[in-house]
C-alpha positions as YAML, in Angstrom:
chain: A
units: angstrom
residues:
- id: 1
  name: UNK
  ca: [-3.88, -1.86, 4.25]
- id: 2
  name: UNK
  ca: [-0.77, -2.37, 1.95]
- id: 3
  name: UNK
  ca: [1.48, -0.30, 4.36]
- id: 4
  name: UNK
  ca: [0.08, -2.38, 7.32]
- id: 5
  name: UNK
  ca: [1.25, -5.72, 5.72]
- id: 6
  name: UNK
  ca: [4.40, -4.09, 4.72]
- id: 7
  name: UNK
  ca: [4.99, -3.24, 8.51]
- id: 8
  name: UNK
  ca: [4.05, -6.54, 9.75]
- id: 9
  name: UNK
  ca: [6.74, -8.35, 7.56]
- id: 10
  name: UNK
  ca: [9.19, -5.94, 8.24]
- id: 11
  name: UNK
  ca: [8.68, -6.41, 12.08]
- id: 12
  name: UNK
  ca: [8.35, -10.23, 11.31]
- id: 13
  name: UNK
  ca: [11.76, -10.27, 9.41]
- id: 14
  name: UNK
  ca: [13.48, -7.86, 12.25]
- id: 15
  name: UNK
  ca: [12.38, -10.51, 14.96]
- id: 16
  name: UNK
  ca: [13.54, -13.66, 12.71]
- id: 17
  name: UNK
  ca: [17.05, -12.00, 12.05]
- id: 18
  name: UNK
  ca: [17.47, -11.13, 15.71]
- id: 19
  name: UNK
  ca: [16.38, -14.95, 16.64]
- id: 20
  name: UNK
  ca: [19.24, -16.02, 14.14]
- id: 21
  name: UNK
  ca: [21.96, -14.17, 16.04]
- id: 22
  name: UNK
  ca: [20.69, -15.53, 19.61]
- id: 23
  name: UNK
  ca: [18.85, -12.40, 20.58]
- id: 24
  name: UNK
  ca: [15.12, -13.68, 20.78]
- id: 25
  name: UNK
  ca: [12.27, -12.21, 22.69]
- id: 26
  name: UNK
  ca: [9.76, -14.86, 22.78]
- id: 27
  name: UNK
  ca: [6.85, -12.54, 23.83]
- id: 28
  name: UNK
  ca: [7.87, -10.39, 20.85]
- id: 29
  name: UNK
  ca: [8.00, -13.49, 18.40]
- id: 30
  name: UNK
  ca: [4.73, -15.07, 19.92]
- id: 31
  name: UNK
  ca: [2.85, -11.72, 19.14]
- id: 32
  name: UNK
  ca: [3.44, -12.15, 15.47]
- id: 33
  name: UNK
  ca: [1.29, -15.40, 15.49]
- id: 34
  name: UNK
  ca: [-2.61, -15.48, 15.72]
- id: 35
  name: UNK
  ca: [-4.10, -16.75, 19.21]
- id: 36
  name: UNK
  ca: [-6.21, -19.43, 17.25]
- id: 37
  name: UNK
  ca: [-5.75, -21.48, 14.41]
- id: 38
  name: UNK
  ca: [-7.81, -24.00, 11.87]
- id: 39
  name: UNK
  ca: [-5.93, -26.65, 10.21]
- id: 40
  name: UNK
  ca: [-7.42, -29.35, 7.70]
- id: 41
  name: UNK
  ca: [-6.08, -32.55, 6.51]
- id: 42
  name: UNK
  ca: [-7.42, -35.98, 5.14]
- id: 43
  name: UNK
  ca: [-8.01, -36.85, 8.63]
- id: 44
  name: UNK
  ca: [-10.44, -33.94, 9.44]
- id: 45
  name: UNK
  ca: [-10.64, -30.44, 10.49]
- id: 46
  name: UNK
  ca: [-9.16, -29.08, 13.80]
- id: 47
  name: UNK
  ca: [-9.38, -25.79, 15.54]
- id: 48
  name: UNK
  ca: [-7.55, -24.49, 18.77]
- id: 49
  name: UNK
  ca: [-5.82, -22.25, 20.53]
- id: 50
  name: UNK
  ca: [-1.90, -21.67, 19.95]
- id: 51
  name: UNK
  ca: [0.28, -22.71, 22.86]
- id: 52
  name: UNK
  ca: [-2.23, -23.83, 25.24]
- id: 53
  name: UNK
  ca: [-2.45, -27.56, 24.17]
- id: 54
  name: UNK
  ca: [-6.16, -27.69, 23.34]
- id: 55
  name: UNK
  ca: [-7.54, -28.69, 20.15]
- id: 56
  name: UNK
  ca: [-11.10, -29.38, 18.88]
- id: 57
  name: UNK
  ca: [-11.37, -31.97, 16.00]
...
């Protein structure tokens, strides 16, 4: 598990560094994020899918 986590963050850092130099592959960058999310705040809990505009309060 530790090697998989190190590999993920190594890839994340490489993508981020290339983006800082103006060389961004949006599909590669998007692949680093989960397809769904859960957010909590004083206003309540929300779940949704990343980048499609939908959410469920």
